[in-house]
C-alpha positions, 0 to 999 in steps of 0.5 A, a space after each residue: 706474180 707481180 714479176 710474171 705480169 711485168 715480164 709479159 707486159 715487157 714482152 716485145 711483139 714483132 711484126 714481120 715482112 717478106 721481100 723479093 730482091 733482085 741478086 745484086 740489090 740485096 745490100 740496097 734493099 736492106 739499107 732501105 728496110 733498115 731505116 724503115 726500123 726493119 731487122 734482117 732475120 733470114 736470107 734465101 737464094 731463089 735461083 740465079 736472079 732473085 734473093 728472098 729476104 725475111 725482116 722483123 721490126 717491134 709492133 708499135 702498141 696503140 694507146 686506147 685513149 688515142 683511138 677513142 680520140 680518132 674514133 671521135 674525130 671521125 664521128 665530127 667530120 661525119 656530121 659536118 661533111 653531111 651538113 655541108 652536103 645537106 646546105 650545098 644541095 639545098 642552096 646551090 641548085 639555083 646557080 648549077 645551070 648558070 655554072 655548067 653553062 659559063 664552064 662548057 663555054 670556056 672549055 676549048 674544042 678537041 680542034 684546038 689542041 696544040 700540036 706542039 703538046 701532042 708531039 712532046 707527048 710522043 717524044 722520046 725521053 733520053 738523057 740529053 733532052 731530060 734532066 730528070 731522066 738524066 739524073 736518075 740514071 745517076 741515082 740510086 736504085 732503091 730512090 724515091 724519083 724511081 717510082 715518081 718517075 714510073 708513076 708520071 711517065 708510065 707508058 712513055 718511051 725512054 732511051 739510054 746506053 746501058 748494058 746487061 747486068 745479069 740474064 737468067 731462065 725465066 722460070 723453067 723455060 729454056 728459050 725466055 729469060 729475065 734481064 737485069 739492065 743497068 745505064 753505062 757499060 760496066 755490066 755486072 759491075 754497075 753500080 749506079 742508076 735504076 735496076 731496069 729489068 726485062 721480065 719473060 722475054 726471048 731474044 726476038 722481043 728485045 728487037 735487036 738492030 744495028 750493023 752486027 745483030 748477035 744471035 744471042 745476048 749475055 752479061 756485059 753486052 752494051 746496047 742502046 736500049 728503046 722501052 716503054 716505061 712500066 712500074 716501079 716495084 719499091 719492096 725490090 727496087 726493081 724498075 720494069 720496062 717493056 723493050 721496044 728496040 735494042 741496038 747494038 754499040 
């Protein structure tokens, strides 16, 4: 009986996680997950553009003593916060009208907003005028800098010279596509920079411009992409963009 109990106590329990990855970035995603303690247990191709990766890692048991201590700390914090709120409400009412008047007088009027700040917000981000963006284009596909940049610059417009890494139909559509873009001119052989993605677009959505406008596009084609910053999916290592214009090079 003692041996049976020990075997049950030593049995490893796992937590599981499924990740959708863009084809070509599987290795980077697997490496990132392994650094966090995940083990790859299955890989399945989903069409031409995606792979489904299954991971697992041992669950970390939480000692009961720690759980009880954490609960006690939360109770103490609740009491302290409640006491502080009561004191602030009782002793601070007298000064609120004076403080609000002072704050109101310090606020700049809308008419005093500097023109330079407005123009800076509207400026297109390029590798030439933004060192952070230049470094991003030479960085790692799964680097946390991608998430930071996407969060801080959501909705802003970026422009860079790049090429189409992969192109596949979106679902069952024959006129709408998912395009994977990369910085530089190497197309499917791109090995650095974010995995930019246009999702569910048709050729007209690209707003093609330039001296010689093609009827269609494909992997390896080189363009100057102008796009709006979307979200960065850290699990898939994919940086979503919305096309603004696409100039032939």
